[in-house]
C-alpha positions in Angstrom: 0.0 0.0 0.0 1.3 3.5 -0.8 1.7 6.4 1.6 -1.3 8.0 0.0 -4.5 7.3 1.9 -7.6 6.3 -0.1 -11.1 7.8 0.3 -12.3 4.8 2.4 -9.6 5.2 5.0 -9.3 7.6 7.9 -8.3 11.2 7.0 -4.9 12.2 8.3 -4.6 15.1 10.8 -4.5 18.6 9.6 -1.2 20.3 10.6 -0.8 23.9 11.5 -3.2 26.8 12.3 -4.2 28.5 9.0 -4.3 25.9 6.2 -4.2 27.1 2.6 -6.6 25.3 0.2 -5.4 26.0 -3.3 -7.4 25.5 -6.5 -5.0 24.9 -9.3 -5.3 23.7 -12.9 -3.9 20.2 -12.5 -3.9 19.3 -8.7 -2.2 16.0 -9.3 0.6 17.6 -11.2 0.9 20.3 -8.6 1.2 17.7 -5.8 4.0 16.0 -7.7 5.7 19.3 -8.4 5.4 20.3 -4.7 7.1 17.0 -3.7 10.1 18.0 -5.8 10.2 21.8 -5.1 9.1 21.9 -1.4 9.6 18.4 -0.1 5.9 17.9 0.2 4.5 14.5 1.3 1.1 13.5 0.1 -0.9 12.0 2.9 -4.4 11.8 1.3 -6.1 12.0 -2.0 -9.7 11.7 -3.2 -10.0 9.6 -6.4 -9.9 11.4 -9.7 -13.1 11.8 -11.7 -13.5 10.6 -15.3 -11.8 13.9 -16.5 -8.7 13.3 -14.3 -9.7 16.0 -11.7 -9.6 15.6 -8.0 -11.6 17.5 -5.4 -9.0 17.0 -2.6 -5.3 16.3 -2.1 -3.8 16.8 1.3 0.0 17.5 1.6 2.3 18.0 4.5 5.0 20.6 3.8 7.5 21.6 6.4 5.3 20.8 9.4 2.0 22.2 8.0 -0.8 21.1 5.8 -1.6 22.4 2.3 -4.8 21.3 0.5 -5.2 21.2 -3.3 -8.1 20.7 -5.7 -8.9 21.1 -9.4 -11.4 23.6 -10.6 -15.0 22.5 -11.1 -16.6 25.3 -13.2 -19.8 23.4 -13.6 -20.2 23.6 -9.8 -19.4 27.4 -9.6 -15.7 26.8 -8.9 -13.8 28.1 -12.0 -10.0 28.5 -12.1 -9.0 32.0 -11.2 -5.6 33.7 -11.3 -3.8 33.6 -7.9 -3.2 37.0 -6.5 -2.9 38.9 -3.3 -1.2 36.2 -1.2 2.2 34.5 -0.8 2.8 31.1 0.9 5.8 31.6 3.1 8.2 28.8 4.2 10.2 29.9 7.3 13.1 27.4 7.3 16.5 26.8 8.9 18.3 25.8 5.7 17.2 28.7 3.4 19.9 27.9 0.9 18.9 24.3 0.6 15.2 25.0 0.3 15.9 27.8 -2.3 18.2 25.5 -4.4 15.6 22.7 -4.4 12.8 25.0 -5.4 14.8 26.8 -8.1 16.2 23.4 -9.4 12.6 22.2 -9.7 11.7 24.9 -12.2 10.0 27.7 -10.2 10.2 31.2 -11.6 12.3 33.5 -9.4 10.2 36.6 -8.6 12.6 38.1 -6.1 16.1 36.7 -5.7 17.2 35.4 -2.3 19.1 38.1 -0.5 19.6 39.5 3.0 16.8 41.8 4.0 16.7 44.9 6.3 15.2 42.8 9.2 18.2 40.4 9.1 16.7 37.3 7.4 17.5 36.1 3.9 14.3 36.2 1.8 13.3 35.4 -1.7 10.1 34.8 -3.7 9.3 32.3 -6.4 6.2 31.5 -8.5 5.4 27.9 -9.2 4.1 26.6 -12.6 0.5 26.8 -11.3 0.7 30.5 -10.6 1.1 30.3 -6.8 3.7 32.6 -5.2 6.0 31.3 -2.5 8.5 33.0 -0.2 11.4 31.2 1.4 12.9 32.9 4.4 15.5 32.1 7.0 19.0 33.0 8.3 
């Protein structure tokens, strides 16, 4: 049996306080990409429908949960451009996290550099349009 839970098994715990739930075009592809770029671990997935879409994928990333789903325009859930938020990863090994993300093919939005508050900080955009920040010493 794989690490991925099936719909008939118990749901894994949700980690963290605020949990982002991202609608992306290609949730299964996004989950695979996040495994490469951000060391995500998939812990649950609803089965795909006959169009290859899924209504729920649960990932654990750096001690927190991130949820994914595909758009379902026929149910009033069309795909919309991501804007006005950044998912921030506060990490100890900022260079390692940055190198993994960039090596996976994210677009660098703001290069990793030392900021006025003392941390090193950079921003990237994944192939699904979601902006991520990586910050640490």
